[in-house]
N, C-alpha and C positions, 0 to 999 in steps of 0.2 A: 454419510457420518451424521449423524442428527445433529440438530445445529444447538442443542442444550448440551452437550461438550464443547462444541468450538465458539459457542460464543462467551465462555470462559476465557480460551486462548485469544478472543478476539480481545478482549479487556486486558490480558495479559501482555500482549504485543505494547498496546498503545502506554503500559506501565514501562514496556524498555526504552522508551523513548526519555533521553534525559535531558538533551539539547540538541536543539537544530536553527540554522541561521541561515532562513532559507530567506531567497531575492523575491522579486516581483515576477511570476511567470516560472519560476522552477516548477519542476516536476518530481514528488515525492515519491519512491519508489519504495514498495512495501516488499519484501523478499520472504513468503509463508515457508515455516518448515515442517507442516502437516498440512494436510487437504482440510479446506474450509468450505462449507456449503457457501452457496452464489448468494445468499442469504448476509448470511458476517461477513463474507469482504465486500458488500454492497454496503454495512453499518461501517466498519472498520473505514472506509472510503469519505461516508459523509460523515464523518466523526472530526477526521482530520480533515477537511473542507471548510468542518465551522470554525476549526482553530488555524488552520491558515486560509481562508477564504480569498485570497492573489495566487494562489498555488491548485496544480493539478495533482492526482492522488491513482497512483495506479498498484494494482495489490496484484503480486504475481504468486503463480501454485506453485510448489514445491516441483523441481525440473527445470522450470521452464526459466530463461533468460531475457533478458533484454538488449538489443545496442544497434547502431547504427552504422549502416552502410551507405559512404557516398561515393557518388561516380566521380569519375575524373574531373569532369568541370566544376567540379563546388571544390 
């Protein structure tokens, strides 16, 4: 997908964020509705890192999920 088309989506994603109450060390996970180029995903992550410097940002592509599986000792 050309970056010109997905760049607009990147800004729409940023515009959809209304209110976040992140604590220091929290990770922001963004679930994309359509595929984005690697450059657009990087720009989204960098933009959020500037706004939330004490937090990490993870941009997931459509169909991707994120979970934690703990061992019994945890």
